[in-house]
N, C-alpha and C positions, 0 to 999 in steps of 0.2 A: 171348325166352327167355334165361335166364342162361347164361353159358359154363360148361362143366364140364371140368375138367382132371383127368386120372387120374395117380396117382403110384405108384411101386413102393416107394420109401423116402423118408424125410424129407430125404435128401441129394440128391434129384432137383433139377435146375436147369432152370427154365423160361425163364431169361433169359441163355443162354450167349452169350459173345462169339465172334467168328470165330477167335480164337486163345486157346482156353481153357487151353492149356498154356504160356502166355507166362511166361518167366522173367526176372527182373531182371538187368541187366548187372552184371558184377563190380564196376564202379566206382560203382554207384548210391549216392547220398548221401541218407540218411534225414533229415538236417538240413543245410540250406544256409545258410552264414553270410556269404557274399560279399554285397556291397552291392547288386549287380544282382538277385540272387535275392530279397533282402529287399524290394526295391522292387517287383518283379514280384508277389511274394506279397501285399503290401499292396494293390496295385491290383486283382489278380484276386480276392482274397478279398472286398474291398469291393464290387466289381462283382457278385459272386455273391450277396452279402447283399441288394443292391438288387433284383436279378432275382428272388431267392427270395421276398422279401417280397410281390412282386406275383404271381408264378407260383403259389406255394403257397397264398396267401390267396384269390386270386380264381379260379384255374383248378382247383386241387385242393380248394378249400373247406376248408382246414386251420384249425383252431382249437386253441390250446394252453392247457391248464388247469394251474394250480398251478406255473407256471414259476418263481415267486418262491422256491420251496423250494431251488433250486440255489444261492441266495446263501449258504446254510449252508456251502458249500464254497469260497467265493470266495477264502479265504485259504490254502487247502490244495491245491486241485486235486482232481479226482475222476474216477472211471470212470462212464460212463453206458451202460447196456445198452438195446437196443431190439429190437422185433420187426421183421423185414425184409420189408416189404410194398409199398414204393414205389420203383421203379427210380430215379427222379429225386428224388422228395420226400425219401427217406432221406438224400440227400446234403446237403440244405439245412435240413430241419426242425430237427435238433438245433442248428444254428447260430443259428436264429431263437429257439429256446428258451433258449439260453445267452447270447445277446447281453446286454451287450457283451463278455462273456468269449469268447475264441477257442477253437475246438474243433480236435481232431486225430483223424482216423478211421482205425482199423485196417481195411485192405482186402486183398482178394485181388489178387495180381499180374495176374490176367486182366483187371482193369479198365484196366490200362495199355495193353492192345491195342485199346481203343475209340478210333476215329478222333477227333482233336481233343481230346476230354475226357481221354484218356490222357496227353496232353502237358502238360496244366495241373494234373493231380492233385497233383504235388509242391508246387505253389504254393497249392493249396487246403487243404493240411495232411494229405494222405494218408500213412499209415504202413503200407507194404506188408508182408505176411507173407512171410518167406523161410525155408524149411525147413532150409537149410544151417546148420551150427553157427555160422559167422561171421555169417550173416544174422540168426539168433535173437539173438545178442549185440548186434548193431547195433540191432535193433528194440527190445530191452529198454533199451538205452542212450538211444535217442531218446525212448521213453516216459518214462524217468526225467528226462530234460532238460525235457520239456514239463511234467511234474508239478512239478518244481522252479520252473518259471515260473508255477505255479498255474493251469495250463490244464486243460481237460476232455478226456478220452480217450473216444471213442465206439467201442463194440463191438457188432456184431450177431451174437450167438451162434448164431442159426439159420443163418448163413453164406450161404444162398441166398435170392434174392428170390422170393417167391410173391405176385404182385400181388393186392392186396385180400383176402388171406387173413384170416379173422376168428378163427382159432384160434392158440394159442401152441404152436409146435412144440417137441419135446424139445431141451433144451440139454445140451451137454457141460460137464463141470466145468472143462475146461482154461481157457476165457476168464476164469473167476472166480478163478484163481490170482493174477492181477495185483494186485488190491487187497490180498491177503495179502502178496505180495512187496514191495510199495511202501508198505504201511500207509496206505492212503487209503480214504475213504468211497466208496460206490457209490450210484448212482441208477438208475432205469429210466424209460424213456419208452415208453408203450404206445399204439400207433396203433389206433384203433377206427373203425368205419364206420357211418354213418347214412344213411338214405334222403334223397335230394336232391329237393326239390320242383321244381327247374328242369331237371334232366337225369337221364338214366339212371345216369350215373356217380355213385357216392355221395360225400358229403362226409366229411371226416375230423376226428375229435376226438382229440387227443393228451393223455394224462395223465402228468404227471411225479410220481414218488413217490420217497421216501427221506428221509434217507440211511440206508443199510444199512452196518453195520460188521462186520468179521471178529470171530468169537468166539475170543478169545485163550486161553480155557480148553481149546480143542481143539488137536489137532495140525494141521499145515498142510493135509493132504489133507481132514481132516474140516471144517476151516474153509471150504475151497472148496466142498465138498458142501453144507454148511449155507447158505452165501451163495447158491449156485445155487438151492437149494430155496426160500429166502425170496423171492428176486426172481421166480422162476418163479410162485410162488403169487400174489404181488402182481399180476403181469401177467395171470394167468388171471382173477383177480377183475375187473380193469379191462376185460378183453376182453369181459366180459358187457355192456358198454355198446354193443357192436356190435348193430345191429338190422336190418341189411340185408346180404345176401350177393350181391355183384356177380359174383364168380367163385367157383364151388364146387369144392372139391378132394376127390376121392374115391380111396380106396385101390383099386388094381386087384385083381380077384378072382384 
């Protein structure tokens, strides 16, 4: 029988860390420019790509469709939005889709409390959210730097991981303000699930779509709302490619 999980709101978190309230140290560096950090980053990111190509392809059964479309932004950099349904796969799948371009992922500081993984996140390209005024400025500065390097910024607007969820949860318009602020194109990667002939766990097919551009005829708030609606609708249409529900999510009565 399939697992059923009950939720009260779309902000419920089914994959909480032991320290969900973890905060970044005051001296945290969003971008590390010293030689040792660059060397470690190259080694760890390269090793992660090798691991993910095996793990995601053979264990998670991931297939990525239409990845070539990302080349349209190879000279500009871009934002890539995705539905958040794989605790481990969501770390690696965008990197495989974007290869050889490097990605940088906007993450919750709670991820830094995860043993071992939390220590290497800075070298994998994590860009942690910090609600302080100085933290917001540093995050925006880091994003701008990576975009100037023509890299891809990964954002999961659902915020919380719901494993194998086949629905697209509601998005806030806030994450869609970045493409307007930095005048960059956007793409989306929709993870869908299909029945696996060899095991109970489903295989996954990821669809890449875009580019989407801000509508400059509108004011900034309206641009963010329209961009959110366009990407949401695209991902909802792609989600119809899911034909197998491994874990079912039900609203509590």
